[in-house]
C-alpha positions as CSV (number, residue, x, y, z in Angstrom):
1,M,107.7,145.3,-16.3
2,N,107.7,143.0,-13.7
3,Q,111.6,142.5,-12.5
4,Q,111.4,140.3,-10.2
5,K,110.8,136.2,-10.5
6,Q,107.8,136.5,-8.7
7,I,104.1,136.8,-10.4
8,D,101.7,138.2,-7.7
9,A,98.3,136.6,-7.3
10,E,96.3,138.7,-10.0
11,Q,99.1,137.9,-12.7
12,A,98.8,134.6,-11.9
13,A,95.2,134.3,-12.2
14,L,95.4,135.9,-15.3
15,A,98.2,133.5,-16.8
16,W,96.0,130.4,-15.7
17,D,92.9,132.0,-17.2
18,A,95.2,131.9,-20.5
19,V,95.9,128.6,-20.1
20,R,92.4,127.5,-19.3
21,L,91.3,129.6,-22.7
22,A,94.5,127.7,-24.8
23,E,93.0,124.2,-23.0
24,E,89.4,124.8,-24.2
25,K,90.2,126.5,-27.6
26,H,92.4,123.5,-28.5
27,A,90.3,120.6,-26.7
28,D,89.6,118.6,-30.0
29,Q,92.7,119.2,-31.9
30,K,95.4,117.3,-32.8
31,R,99.3,117.4,-33.7
32,V,100.5,115.3,-36.2
33,G,101.2,112.0,-34.9
34,G,97.8,112.1,-32.7
35,E,99.2,113.5,-29.7
36,P,96.5,116.5,-28.1
37,Y,97.7,119.7,-29.4
38,V,97.4,121.2,-25.9
39,C,100.7,119.1,-25.4
40,H,102.4,121.5,-27.6
41,I,101.0,124.5,-25.7
42,Y,102.6,123.1,-22.2
43,R,105.5,122.1,-23.7
44,V,106.4,125.7,-25.1
45,L,105.0,127.4,-21.9
46,L,107.6,125.7,-19.9
47,A,110.3,126.6,-22.4
48,G,108.9,130.2,-21.7
49,I,108.5,129.9,-17.8
50,Q,112.6,128.6,-18.2
51,E,113.4,131.9,-20.1
52,F,111.4,134.0,-17.7
53,L,113.3,132.7,-14.7
54,K,116.3,133.8,-16.7
55,D,115.0,137.2,-17.5
56,P,112.5,138.5,-15.5
57,S,112.0,141.4,-17.4
58,L,109.7,139.4,-19.9
59,G,107.1,140.0,-17.7
60,V,104.1,137.5,-17.5
61,E,102.4,139.1,-20.6
62,F,105.5,136.9,-22.4
63,L,104.1,133.9,-20.6
64,I,100.4,134.3,-21.4
65,A,101.2,135.4,-24.8
66,I,103.1,131.8,-25.1
67,A,99.8,130.1,-23.7
68,L,97.7,132.1,-26.6
69,H,100.1,131.8,-29.2
70,D,98.2,129.6,-31.7
71,V,94.7,130.3,-30.5
72,V,94.0,133.4,-32.9
73,E,95.1,131.6,-36.1
74,D,94.1,127.9,-35.2
75,C,91.0,128.6,-33.2
76,G,89.5,131.8,-34.6
77,V,89.6,133.6,-31.5
78,P,89.4,137.6,-32.5
79,I,92.4,139.5,-31.3
80,K,90.0,141.9,-29.7
81,E,89.2,139.7,-27.2
82,I,93.2,138.7,-26.3
83,Q,93.1,142.4,-25.7
84,R,90.2,142.9,-23.8
85,R,91.0,139.7,-21.7
86,Y,94.6,140.2,-21.4
87,G,95.9,143.4,-22.5
88,A,97.5,145.4,-25.3
89,E,100.8,144.0,-24.9
90,V,99.6,140.3,-25.2
91,A,97.5,141.1,-28.0
92,H,100.2,142.6,-29.7
93,L,102.4,139.3,-29.1
94,V,99.8,137.1,-30.2
95,F,98.9,139.2,-33.3
96,H,102.4,139.3,-34.5
97,L,102.7,135.5,-33.8
98,S,99.4,134.8,-35.9
99,H,99.7,134.0,-39.4
100,Q,97.4,136.4,-41.1
101,T,96.6,134.9,-44.5
102,G,96.8,131.0,-43.4
103,D,99.3,128.5,-43.2
104,D,100.5,129.0,-46.7
105,E,101.7,132.2,-46.0
106,P,105.3,133.4,-47.4
107,D,107.9,132.9,-45.0
108,E,109.3,136.3,-45.8
109,I,106.2,138.3,-44.9
110,Y,105.3,136.2,-42.0
111,L,108.8,136.5,-40.1
112,A,109.0,140.2,-40.7
113,Q,105.6,140.4,-39.2
114,V,107.2,138.3,-36.0
115,K,110.4,140.7,-36.2
116,A,107.8,143.4,-36.0
117,G,106.4,142.1,-33.0
118,G,109.7,142.6,-31.1
119,R,112.5,140.8,-28.5
120,K,109.4,138.8,-27.1
121,A,107.5,137.9,-30.2
122,I,110.9,136.6,-31.5
123,L,111.6,134.4,-28.6
124,I,108.2,132.9,-28.6
125,K,108.4,132.0,-32.0
126,R,111.9,130.4,-31.3
127,L,110.3,128.3,-28.5
128,D,107.2,127.3,-30.7
129,K,109.7,126.3,-34.0
130,L,112.1,124.3,-31.5
131,D,109.3,122.3,-30.1
132,N,107.7,121.8,-33.5
133,I,111.0,120.5,-34.9
134,R,111.0,118.0,-31.8
135,S,108.1,117.0,-32.2
136,L,108.7,115.7,-35.8
137,S,110.0,112.5,-34.6
138,Q,106.4,111.7,-33.8
139,A,105.1,112.0,-37.3
140,D,104.8,109.8,-40.2
141,V,107.9,110.1,-42.3
142,S,106.7,111.7,-45.7
143,F,105.2,114.6,-42.9
144,R,108.8,115.0,-41.2
145,Q,110.9,114.9,-44.9
146,Q,108.5,117.7,-46.0
147,K,109.0,119.9,-43.1
148,L,112.9,119.3,-42.9
149,T,112.9,119.9,-46.6
150,E,111.1,123.3,-46.2
151,L,113.3,124.3,-43.3
152,P,116.6,125.8,-44.9
153,A,114.6,128.7,-46.4
154,F,112.9,129.6,-43.1
155,L,116.4,129.1,-41.5
156,K,118.1,131.4,-43.9
157,L,115.5,134.0,-43.0
158,W,115.3,133.4,-39.4
159,K,119.3,133.9,-39.3
160,E,118.6,137.7,-39.8
161,I,116.4,138.1,-37.3
162,D,117.6,135.4,-34.6
163,P,120.8,133.9,-35.5
164,E,121.5,132.1,-32.0
165,G,117.8,130.3,-32.4
166,A,118.6,129.6,-35.9
167,E,121.6,127.7,-34.9
168,M,119.5,125.8,-31.9
169,I,116.5,125.0,-34.4
170,E,119.4,123.8,-37.0
171,G,120.5,121.7,-34.4
172,E,117.3,120.2,-33.7
173,S,116.4,119.7,-37.2
174,K,119.9,117.3,-37.1
175,K,118.4,115.3,-34.5
176,S,115.1,114.9,-36.6
177,K,116.3,113.4,-39.7
């Protein structure tokens, strides 16, 4: 893993390729509230860059996986394509961050899968969930209330996986009420 805060030119090109793929695949998608879906990817990626600067051992693969974290489940990009283009570690992370049976997959199953993805997958899910909670302010009241009602069950499970992240998510949710 890269212990330096700098990313070499080849790694930077691969990371930019991942961002461009995410932009292309999410181009026609909108978030609840109408903003372009790719704005979510940018915000999670920015948060990931901040984590990488604190801990360069996360490596460029961490950043690439953030850019691609929704392309399998939301855009139908095959995990084999992710592996071919970005390598086994990125494919591993993206696989563990992707719902396997749709958004109605039980949290117990999905979060066990995220946990099995390891420390990086857990951190990416934390950053993703934090952005999702912060974005609720743009959603209509009924959607926001639905998501906030579902959150305690998620947090009960998440506290066992990522206690620090659960605290952060819970704090953000209080701001969204």
